[in-house]
C-alpha positions in Angstrom: 48.7 22.7 -26.6 48.8 19.6 -28.8 45.1 19.9 -29.7 45.7 23.4 -31.0 48.3 22.0 -33.5 46.1 19.3 -34.9 46.0 21.0 -38.4 49.4 22.8 -38.1 52.4 22.4 -40.3 55.4 20.3 -39.5 57.3 23.2 -37.9 54.4 24.2 -35.7 54.0 20.6 -34.6 57.7 20.2 -33.7 57.7 23.6 -32.0 54.6 22.6 -29.9 56.3 19.3 -28.9 59.4 21.2 -27.8 57.4 23.8 -25.8 55.5 20.9 -24.1 58.8 19.5 -22.9 59.0 16.6 -25.4 62.3 17.6 -26.9 63.4 14.1 -28.0 60.0 13.6 -29.7 60.3 17.0 -31.4 63.7 16.2 -32.8 62.7 12.7 -34.0 59.6 14.3 -35.7 61.8 16.9 -37.4 64.2 14.3 -38.7 61.3 12.1 -40.0 59.6 15.1 -41.7 62.5 17.2 -43.3 61.3 19.9 -45.6 62.7 20.1 -49.1 64.1 23.6 -48.4 64.4 24.2 -44.6 64.0 27.8 -43.7 65.8 29.7 -40.8 63.0 28.9 -38.3 63.3 25.2 -39.0 67.1 25.2 -38.8 67.1 27.2 -35.6 64.7 24.9 -33.9 66.6 21.8 -35.1 70.1 23.0 -34.1 68.8 23.9 -30.6 67.2 20.5 -30.2 70.4 18.7 -31.5 72.4 20.7 -29.0 70.2 19.8 -26.1 70.3 16.1 -27.2 74.1 16.2 -27.1 74.4 15.4 -30.9 77.5 17.5 -31.3 78.6 16.2 -34.7 75.2 17.1 -36.2 75.2 20.5 -34.5 78.5 21.4 -36.2 77.3 20.0 -39.6 74.1 22.1 -39.5 75.9 25.2 -38.2 78.2 25.2 -41.3 75.1 25.1 -43.6 73.3 28.0 -41.8 74.0 31.8 -42.2 76.2 33.0 -39.3 74.4 34.1 -36.1 75.6 34.6 -32.6 73.3 31.9 -31.3 74.5 29.3 -33.7 78.1 30.1 -33.2 77.7 29.7 -29.4 76.2 26.3 -30.0 79.0 25.3 -32.4 81.6 26.4 -29.9 80.0 24.3 -27.2 79.8 21.2 -29.4 83.4 21.6 -30.5 84.6 21.7 -26.9 82.4 18.7 -26.1 84.1 16.8 -29.0 87.6 17.9 -27.9 88.1 19.7 -31.2 90.2 22.8 -30.2 91.0 24.0 -33.7 87.3 23.9 -34.7 86.3 25.6 -31.5 88.9 28.3 -32.1 87.5 28.9 -35.6 84.0 29.4 -34.3 85.2 31.6 -31.4 87.1 33.9 -33.8 83.9 34.3 -35.9 81.9 34.9 -32.8 84.3 37.7 -31.6 84.6 39.4 -34.9 81.1 39.0 -36.4 78.9 38.4 -33.3 78.3 42.0 -32.3 78.7 40.8 -28.7 77.9 42.8 -25.6 80.7 43.6 -23.2 79.7 40.6 -21.0 79.4 38.3 -23.9 82.8 39.4 -25.3 84.4 38.7 -21.9 82.9 35.2 -21.8 84.0 34.6 -25.4 87.6 35.6 -24.6 87.6 33.2 -21.7 86.4 30.4 -24.0 89.4 31.2 -26.3 91.7 30.8 -23.3 90.0 27.5 -22.4 90.4 26.4 -26.0 94.2 27.2 -26.0 94.6 25.2 -22.7 92.7 22.3 -24.2 95.1 22.4 -27.2 98.1 22.5 -24.8 99.2 25.7 -26.6 100.8 27.0 -23.4 102.6 30.1 -24.8 99.5 31.5 -26.5 97.3 30.6 -23.6 99.5 32.4 -21.2 99.7 35.6 -23.4 95.9 35.5 -23.8 95.6 35.3 -20.0 97.9 38.3 -19.6 95.9 40.3 -22.2 92.6 39.4 -20.5 94.0 40.4 -17.1 95.2 43.8 -18.6 91.8 44.5 -20.1 89.7 43.3 -17.2 91.9 43.9 -14.2 91.3 42.7 -11.6 90.0 39.4 -12.8 87.5 37.5 -10.6 88.6 34.7 -8.4 86.7 32.2 -10.6 88.6 33.5 -13.7 91.9 33.4 -11.7 91.0 29.8 -10.8 90.7 28.9 -14.5 94.0 30.5 -15.3 96.0 28.8 -12.5 94.3 25.4 -13.2 95.0 25.7 -16.9 98.6 26.6 -16.4 99.0 23.8 -14.0 97.6 21.3 -16.4 100.2 22.4 -19.0 103.1 22.2 -16.6 103.5 26.0 -16.4 102.6 26.5 -12.8 105.6 28.9 -12.4 103.7 31.4 -14.6 100.6 31.4 -12.3 102.0 33.8 -9.7 99.9 36.9 -10.8 96.7 35.0 -10.1 97.6 32.8 -7.1 97.1 35.7 -4.7 93.5 36.0 -5.8 92.6 32.5 -4.8 91.4 31.4 -1.3 94.0 29.5 0.7 91.7 26.4 0.7 91.2 26.4 -3.1 92.4 23.1 -4.4 93.8 24.7 -7.5 95.9 27.0 -5.3 97.1 24.2 -3.1 98.1 22.1 -6.1 100.0 25.1 -7.7 101.8 25.9 -4.4 102.6 22.2 -3.9 104.0 22.0 -7.5 106.2 25.1 -7.0 107.4 24.1 -3.6 105.6 26.9 -1.7 104.0 24.4 0.7 105.1 21.1 2.1 103.4 17.9 0.8 102.2 17.2 4.3 100.4 20.5 4.6 98.9 19.9 1.1 97.5 16.5 2.1 96.1 17.9 5.4 94.4 20.7 3.4 93.3 18.4 0.5 89.8 17.6 1.9 89.7 14.6 -0.3 90.8 16.4 -3.5 92.1 13.6 -5.7 94.5 15.8 -7.7 96.2 17.1 -4.6 96.5 13.6 -3.1 97.9 12.2 -6.3 100.5 15.0 -6.6 101.5 14.9 -3.0 101.8 11.1 -3.0 104.3 11.2 -5.9 106.7 13.5 -4.1 107.5 10.8 -1.5 109.1 13.2 0.9 107.7 11.3 3.8 106.6 7.7 3.7 103.8 8.2 6.2 102.4 11.1 4.1 102.7 9.0 0.9 100.8 6.1 2.5 98.1 8.5 3.9 97.5 9.9 0.5 97.4 6.4 -1.2 94.9 5.2 1.4 92.6 8.2 0.6 93.0 7.5 -3.1 92.1 3.8 -2.6 89.0 4.8 -0.6 88.0 7.0 -3.5 88.5 4.2 -6.0 91.3 6.0 -7.8 94.1 3.4 -7.3 94.2 -0.4 -7.0 94.6 -2.2 -3.7 97.9 -3.5 -5.1 99.3 0.0 -5.3 98.7 0.7 -1.6 100.0 -2.8 -0.6 103.2 -2.1 -2.6 103.7 1.2 -0.8 103.3 -0.6 2.6 105.9 -3.1 1.5 108.3 -0.6 0.0 108.5 1.4 3.2 108.5 -1.4 5.8 112.2 -1.8 6.1 112.7 1.9 6.3 110.1 2.0 9.2 111.7 -1.1 10.9 115.1 0.7 10.9 113.6 3.9 12.2 112.0 2.1 15.1 115.0 -0.3 15.6 113.1 -3.5 15.0 115.3 -6.5 14.9 115.1 -8.9 12.0 114.1 -12.4 13.3 112.5 -11.0 16.5 108.8 -10.6 17.2 107.6 -7.2 16.0 104.0 -7.3 17.4 105.0 -5.8 20.8 106.9 -2.8 19.3 104.3 -2.2 16.6 101.6 -1.9 19.3 103.6 1.0 20.8 104.1 2.9 17.5 101.9 6.0 17.4 102.2 6.5 13.6 99.3 4.5 12.2 100.8 4.5 8.7 104.1 3.1 9.9 102.3 0.4 12.0 100.2 -0.6 9.0 103.2 -0.8 6.7 105.0 -3.1 9.2 101.9 -5.3 9.7 101.5 -5.7 5.9 105.2 -6.7 5.7 104.7 -9.3 8.4 101.6 -10.6 6.6 103.6 -11.1 3.4 106.9 -12.4 4.9 106.0 -14.2 8.1 103.8 -17.2 7.3 103.1 -18.1 10.9 102.3 -14.5 11.8 100.1 -13.8 8.7 96.6 -14.2 10.3 97.5 -12.1 13.3 99.1 -9.4 11.2 96.1 -9.2 8.9 93.7 -9.0 11.8 95.7 -6.2 13.5 95.9 -4.4 10.2 92.2 -4.6 9.7 91.7 -3.3 13.3 94.1 -0.5 12.6 91.8 0.6 9.7 88.5 0.4 11.7 88.1 4.2 11.2 88.8 3.8 7.5 86.3 1.1 6.4 86.5 1.9 2.7 90.3 1.4 2.8 90.1 -1.9 4.6 87.3 -3.3 2.4 89.0 -2.3 -0.8 92.4 -3.6 0.4 91.1 -7.1 1.3 88.2 -7.3 -1.2 90.0 -10.1 -3.2 92.5 -11.2 -0.6 92.9 -15.0 -0.6 92.9 -17.3 2.4 91.6 -14.8 4.9 91.1 -16.2 8.4 87.6 -16.5 9.9 88.5 -13.7 12.4 89.5 -11.4 9.5 86.2 -12.2 7.7 84.2 -11.5 10.8 85.8 -8.1 11.3 85.6 -7.1 7.6 81.9 -8.2 7.4 81.0 -6.2 10.4 82.9 -3.2 9.0 81.1 -3.5 5.7 77.7 -3.9 7.4 78.2 -0.8 9.6 79.3 1.3 6.7 76.3 0.3 4.6 78.3 -1.8 2.1 75.9 -4.7 2.2 77.3 -6.5 -0.9 80.8 -6.7 0.8 79.2 -7.8 4.0 77.6 -10.7 2.2 80.9 -11.5 0.4 82.8 -11.8 3.7 80.1 -13.6 5.8 78.3 -15.9 3.4 79.2 -19.4 4.4 80.9 -18.4 7.6 79.8 -19.7 11.0 78.1 -16.5 12.2 78.1 -15.3 15.8 75.9 -13.2 18.1 74.0 -10.6 16.0 75.8 -11.4 12.7 73.0 -13.7 11.3 70.5 -10.9 11.7 72.9 -8.4 10.1 73.5 -10.8 7.2 69.7 -11.3 6.8 69.3 -7.5 6.7 72.1 -7.3 4.1 70.5 -9.8 1.8 67.2 -7.9 2.1 69.0 -4.6 1.3 70.5 -6.2 -1.9 67.1 -7.3 -3.0 67.2 -11.0 -2.2 64.4 -11.7 0.3 64.7 -15.5 -0.3 68.2 -15.4 1.0 67.0 -13.3 4.0 64.5 -16.1 4.7 67.1 -18.8 4.5 69.4 -17.0 7.0 66.5 -16.4 9.4 65.4 -20.0 9.1 68.9 -21.2 10.2 69.0 -18.6 13.0 65.6 -19.5 14.5 66.4 -23.2 14.5 69.5 -22.5 16.6 67.9 -20.4 19.4 65.7 -21.6 22.3 64.7 -18.1 23.6 64.5 -14.8 21.9 65.4 -11.6 23.7 63.4 -8.4 23.0 66.2 -6.8 21.0 66.4 -9.8 18.6 62.6 -9.8 18.3 62.6 -6.1 17.4 65.1 -6.8 14.6 63.5 -10.0 13.3 59.9 -8.7 12.9 60.7 -5.9 10.4 62.7 -8.4 8.4 59.9 -10.9 8.4 57.4 -8.2 7.4 59.5 -7.5 4.3 59.9 -11.2 3.5 56.1 -11.7 3.9 55.4 -8.7 1.7 57.4 -10.3 -1.1 55.2 -13.5 -0.8 58.4 -15.6 -0.3 57.5 -19.3 0.0 59.4 -19.7 3.2 57.3 -17.0 5.0 54.9 -19.4 6.7 57.6 -21.8 8.0 59.6 -18.8 9.4 56.6 -17.5 11.3 55.7 -20.9 12.7 59.3 -21.2 14.0 59.2 -17.7 15.5 55.8 -18.0 17.2 56.8 -20.2 20.2 59.9 -18.0 20.7 58.1 -14.7 20.8 56.1 -13.2 23.6 54.1 -10.1 24.4 53.3 -7.7 21.5 55.9 -9.5 19.4 53.8 -12.7 19.5 50.7 -10.8 18.5 52.6 -9.3 15.5 53.7 -12.8 14.5 50.0 -13.9 14.7 48.9 -11.1 12.4 51.7 -11.9 9.9 50.5 -15.6 10.0 47.0 -14.4 9.2 48.4 -12.4 6.3 50.2 -15.4 4.7 47.4 -17.8 5.3 45.4 -18.9 2.2 42.5 -20.1 4.3 40.3 -17.2 5.6 39.0 -19.3 8.5 42.6 -20.0 9.6 43.5 -16.3 9.1 40.6 -15.2 11.2 41.7 -17.5 14.0 45.2 -16.0 14.0 43.8 -12.5 14.0 41.4 -13.3 16.8 44.3 -14.6 19.0 46.2 -11.4 18.3 43.3 -9.3 19.4 41.9 -11.3 22.4 42.0 -9.5 25.7 43.6 -6.3 24.4 42.3 -2.8 23.4 45.4 -1.2 21.9 46.0 -0.2 18.3 47.4 -3.6 17.5 44.3 -5.3 18.8 42.0 -2.9 16.9 44.0 -3.7 13.7 43.7 -7.5 14.4 40.0 -7.3 15.1 39.3 -5.4 11.8 41.4 -8.1 9.9 39.5 -10.8 11.7 36.1 -9.4 10.7 37.2 -9.1 7.1 38.5 -12.7 7.1 35.2 -14.0 8.7 33.3 -12.3 5.9 35.6 -14.0 3.3 35.0 -17.3 5.0 31.2 -16.9 4.8 30.8 -16.5 8.5 28.7 -13.3 8.2 27.0 -13.7 11.6 30.3 -14.1 13.4 31.7 -11.0 11.6 28.6 -9.0 12.6 28.8 -10.1 16.2 32.5 -9.3 16.4 32.0 -5.9 14.8 29.3 -5.1 17.4 31.6 -6.0 20.3 34.3 -3.9 18.7 32.3 -0.7 18.9 
């Protein structure tokens, strides 16, 4: 395509670039080779390229200089919306409707854009009347159009005017739920249960504060979505704790842990535990640990809530690190566990977390400490360590050889043979590598042995032991 344009003019070259998919190159070429008097073809190509590149200011500037066309007006409307310029968008929409010779479908879409424009400008009265006229001309409107009308009215605080279109929306539509919540047609609790994670519904329901448990449940979901700060949820816990303590007849000065364990409302329990953590110094660590355990099915909430909490107990850090690891939040796992005396499988989990965050040297360091502290290695641990070591070896980390030397006397069976192969791979001496590979292959005829023998033969050749390589190749047939 480009070859055919070798002697073409600037427009043909830019057009060929655009057709080949090099839109940014085409635009840059046009801007570097502007003609003295651009014609309609040049301007049309340039405005389309500018629009695709998101250069909305330039689209609008060029559209003003060009003769009116339906295509250019549509691009100008789109750019005006993108720049949050409702007056400018309305001007272009008016021209589009009156001059654009639009088809019935195009006219319907243009009128919808006018309504969107009025909503954007917060011109509630004119937006509402435009919706009514649209509904009259195109009755019944589609559910998607009804959704736009209800959502627009809601955003302008005019939900009470949305009744004509609410019936057209599905019961599970977030826009309908929010409108019904705003107008009191449904209870905040039902809205939260129907929210399916919709942030707008949760925010609206949480502000109504008709039920402290519902408020806390909404705030926890918002924290998990990263829409509020941990402090906002913690404040809600604290604000409702006394209310919950009165409801459950908890005596001030007495131990609350027993009664809290019997409370079936998890939000009330968490509120009370958070209160103890803040107000009972001697009970803080226990309260925090129980609060974390209460959030075991909501790891995003727990991890966000305690991400920057000071003076966490080792028990709390162990629990949060495990929660982070199991949910795939490896950076948080490292944050809670790094420098902690790790237990059971935690060192291998931490090594894996370091690897997942792109730091194999840290993985090697954790594995090195772990291997020095064990006398025997069970098959499950071996099955976890070997893949980690393979990754470390593949990065050519300096600690690879030492780790493999430490692992070799602890491994047995096929795990030992895999370690021998890895030792051969990290060895810089082909004779030494051949010896490792030979040990991995000796007495076996499985796939691992065949792989080891082939590697051994190659290493023997590199070492200059051609006769040995030939003899081993013959015996391998």
